[in-house]
C-alpha positions in Angstrom: 118.3 115.0 77.8 117.7 115.3 81.6 114.1 114.6 82.7 112.6 117.7 84.4 109.6 118.0 86.5 107.7 119.2 83.4 108.2 115.7 82.0 106.0 113.5 84.3 107.5 110.1 85.0 104.1 108.4 84.4 104.3 109.7 80.8 107.4 107.6 80.1 107.4 104.2 78.4 107.0 101.2 80.6 110.3 99.4 80.9 111.4 96.4 82.8 113.8 96.5 85.8 115.0 93.4 87.4 114.2 93.3 91.1 116.1 91.7 93.8 115.0 91.6 97.5 118.5 91.4 99.0 122.1 91.9 97.9 122.5 88.1 98.1 120.0 87.5 95.3 121.9 89.8 92.9 124.2 88.1 90.3 127.0 90.3 89.3 127.1 91.8 85.8 129.7 93.6 83.7 130.5 97.2 84.2 128.1 97.9 87.2 127.3 101.6 87.5 125.8 102.0 90.9 123.9 104.4 93.0 122.4 103.9 96.5 120.0 105.6 98.7 116.4 105.5 100.0 114.8 107.3 97.0 111.5 108.0 98.7 109.3 109.5 96.1 111.6 109.0 93.3 111.3 112.9 92.8 113.0 115.4 90.4 116.3 115.3 92.2 116.3 111.4 92.2 115.6 111.1 88.6 118.6 113.5 87.8 120.8 111.0 89.5 119.2 108.1 87.8 119.4 109.6 84.3 123.1 110.3 84.7 123.5 106.8 86.1 121.8 105.2 83.1 123.7 107.4 80.7 127.0 106.3 82.0 126.1 102.7 82.0 125.2 102.9 78.3 128.4 104.8 77.4 130.6 102.2 79.0 128.4 99.2 77.8 127.5 98.5 81.4 124.4 98.1 83.5 122.7 100.5 86.0 122.1 99.3 89.5 120.2 101.0 92.4 120.8 99.7 95.9 117.9 100.9 98.2 116.5 99.6 101.5 113.2 98.4 103.0 111.9 99.5 105.4 113.1 103.1 105.4 116.2 103.4 107.8 114.4 106.0 110.0 111.5 103.5 110.7 114.1 101.1 112.2 116.5 103.5 113.8 114.1 106.2 115.0 110.6 104.5 115.5 109.5 107.4 117.7 109.9 109.8 114.8 106.8 108.4 113.2 108.1 109.3 109.7 105.6 109.1 106.9 106.7 108.1 103.5 105.9 109.4 100.0 106.0 105.9 98.5 105.0 102.5 99.6 107.5 99.8 98.5 105.0 98.8 95.7 104.8 102.5 94.4 108.6 102.9 94.5 109.1 99.8 92.3 106.4 101.1 89.9 108.1 104.5 89.6 111.6 102.9 89.1 110.2 100.7 86.5 109.6 103.7 84.3 113.2 105.2 84.6 115.1 102.8 82.3 117.1 101.4 85.3 118.4 97.9 84.6 118.6 96.4 88.2 116.9 97.3 91.5 118.3 95.8 94.8 115.9 96.2 97.7 117.9 95.1 100.7 116.4 94.5 104.1 117.3 97.2 106.6 117.7 96.0 110.1 119.3 97.2 113.3 122.2 94.6 112.7 122.7 95.9 109.1 122.8 99.5 110.5 125.9 98.6 112.3 127.9 97.9 109.1 130.7 100.4 109.1 131.5 102.5 106.1 134.6 100.6 105.1 132.9 97.3 105.2 130.0 98.7 103.3 132.2 99.8 100.4 134.4 96.7 100.3 132.0 93.8 101.0 128.7 95.1 99.7 129.5 97.7 96.9 132.6 96.1 95.6 132.7 92.3 96.3 129.0 91.5 96.1 127.7 94.1 93.6 130.9 94.7 91.7 130.6 98.4 91.3 132.9 99.9 88.7 131.4 103.5 89.0 129.4 105.1 91.7 127.0 108.0 91.1 125.7 109.5 94.3 123.6 112.5 95.2 124.8 115.6 97.1 125.6 115.0 100.8 124.9 111.3 100.6 125.9 109.2 103.8 125.9 105.6 104.5 127.2 103.0 106.9 127.1 102.9 110.8 126.0 106.3 112.2 126.0 107.7 108.6 129.8 107.9 108.8 130.4 107.2 105.1 130.5 110.1 102.7 131.6 111.1 99.3 135.1 111.8 100.7 135.3 108.2 102.0 134.3 106.9 98.5 136.9 109.0 96.8 139.6 107.7 99.2 138.6 104.1 98.5 138.2 104.4 94.8 141.8 103.6 93.9 142.0 100.8 96.4 139.1 99.0 95.2 139.3 99.9 91.4 136.1 102.1 91.1 135.4 105.7 90.2 132.8 108.0 91.9 130.8 111.0 90.8 128.7 113.4 93.0 125.6 114.9 91.5 125.0 118.6 92.9 121.8 119.2 94.8 118.9 119.8 92.3 117.0 123.0 92.6 113.7 124.4 91.2 113.0 128.0 91.5 116.1 128.3 93.8 114.7 125.7 96.2 116.7 122.6 96.8 114.4 119.6 96.0 114.3 116.9 98.8 111.9 114.2 100.0 111.8 116.2 103.3 110.5 119.3 101.7 108.1 117.4 99.6 106.7 115.7 102.8 106.3 119.1 104.5 104.5 120.5 101.4 102.0 117.7 101.6 101.5 118.0 105.3 100.5 121.6 104.7 98.0 120.4 102.0 100.1 121.9 99.1 99.7 119.1 96.7 100.5 121.6 93.7 103.9 122.2 95.2 104.5 118.6 95.8 103.6 117.8 92.2 106.1 120.4 91.0 108.9 118.8 92.9 107.9 115.2 92.4 107.3 115.6 88.7 103.9 113.7 89.0 100.7 113.8 90.9 100.9 112.5 94.5 98.8 109.6 95.1 97.4 107.2 97.8 95.8 103.8 97.6 93.2 102.3 99.9 90.1 100.2 100.3 86.6 101.6 100.2 84.7 101.0 103.5 81.3 101.9 104.7 80.8 105.3 106.3 77.8 107.0 108.0 76.4 108.1 104.6 75.9 111.7 105.6 77.2 112.8 102.3 74.5 110.9 100.6 71.8 112.8 102.5 73.0 116.1 100.9 73.5 114.6 97.3 77.2 114.2 97.8 77.8 110.5 98.4 81.4 109.6 99.2 83.7 106.6 99.1 85.4 106.4 102.5 88.9 105.2 102.0 91.3 103.4 104.4 94.9 103.5 103.4 96.5 100.1 104.1 100.1 101.2 104.5 100.4 103.0 107.9 103.7 104.6 106.9 102.1 106.3 103.9 101.9 110.0 104.1 98.3 111.5 103.9 98.1 115.1 102.7 97.0 117.8 105.2 93.3 118.5 105.8 91.5 120.1 102.9 89.5 119.6 99.8 91.2 118.6 96.6 90.4 117.9 92.9 91.4 114.3 92.2 91.5 111.6 89.5 90.7 108.1 90.7 91.5 104.6 89.4 89.5 101.6 90.2 92.3 99.2 90.7 91.8 95.5 89.7 89.0 96.6 87.3 89.3 96.2 83.5 91.9 98.8 82.2 91.9 100.5 85.7 88.8 102.6 85.2 89.7 106.3 85.5 87.2 108.6 87.3 87.1 112.3 88.3 86.1 113.7 91.7 87.0 115.6 94.7 88.5 114.5 97.9 87.9 115.7 101.5 90.6 114.9 104.1 89.9 116.0 107.6 87.8 115.7 110.8 84.5 116.9 109.4 84.0 119.6 111.9 80.5 120.6 110.6 79.2 117.2 111.8 81.5 117.0 114.7 82.9 113.4 114.2 86.3 114.3 115.6 88.4 111.7 113.8 90.2 112.0 110.5 88.8 110.5 107.4 89.6 110.4 103.6 86.4 110.8 101.5 86.0 110.9 97.8 83.0 112.1 95.8 83.1 110.7 92.3 81.5 112.8 89.6 78.8 111.1 87.3 79.2 107.9 89.2 76.5 105.8 91.1 77.9 102.3 91.6 78.5 100.3 94.8 82.3 99.9 95.3 82.5 98.8 98.9 85.6 96.6 99.3 87.3 97.9 96.2 90.8 99.3 96.1 91.0 102.8 94.7 94.2 105.0 93.7 93.6 108.6 94.3 95.8 111.2 92.5 95.8 114.8 94.0 95.6 117.3 91.2 95.0 120.5 92.9 94.2 122.0 96.3 90.7 123.6 96.3 90.6 124.9 99.9 91.4 124.2 103.5 88.9 122.3 105.6 86.1 124.6 107.1 83.4 124.3 109.7 79.9 125.4 108.4 76.9 126.4 110.4 74.8 123.6 109.0 74.5 120.8 106.4 72.7 123.3 103.9 75.8 125.7 104.1 78.2 122.7 103.6 76.1 121.5 100.6 76.3 125.0 99.1 80.1 125.0 99.3 80.4 121.6 98.0 78.5 122.7 94.9 81.1 125.5 94.5 83.9 123.0 95.1 82.5 120.7 92.4 82.4 123.5 89.9 86.0 124.5 90.6 87.2 120.8 90.5 85.5 120.1 87.1 87.2 123.3 85.7 90.5 122.1 86.9 90.1 118.5 85.7 88.8 119.3 82.3 92.0 121.0 81.5 94.3 118.0 82.2 
């Protein structure tokens, strides 16, 4: 049965995938069924490809392999694009651990590697080093120098190198093609609900708690100020969100409920962007701790209020709405 966005990946059984940090580390196995790509976000469309990959591998008594790259190719080839990603490398590995995949190859992507032409990519990497017997790729997938390689190139090479290839059509939800690019745009617009629909899980960020100016404390809404360590991680657009929060590295990753404000705090005129989380029914010092914030629902856009009393009144309303959302999870 294909996994859908109504079947969150985090609900699946924890499995073990063998991870390799270059193609050279990989030891060939029998009947390799292979896919390749960046798989940023490991979203609904990605999991459709992976489900097909894993099913074929089981049917032919083979093993499933994903070849992906780090850093993301656009970071190397288009540094001025300032692309922000849905997953850190750690998060991508965690997500893929839950898919049933057998092998994950994370190959370093460099400018030198980007010059590998499509024929060399197929022959030396996919066939000679990995030993692919079947390739399963997503719709409109490209690879090799200048992205010259395509499904048509793979079909032409299949008989020469003794493998078969299958292309998975673009996956749609409500007649919208799911892609990492569209999910990024939804998050930039603060639409975490739409992102969750396409991802199949709640979007999350991780960061360390640092000391702020404690203005929230003065209006009875103390916040944990969070600095995200990975500069390439996408931060949702400005707004207020209902969230679930894990205290990482604590016993059993303590789970808390709260609301998060992302923005420039126009009411107090600080002018720089912050991520602040108010935790419900919580009064411990957590400076220096690492938190994981999962975005459950967008409550409202960021607003400027006339004074702190007006802001406090709105925060009371936000808290009531957030609790209503979170109690139904």
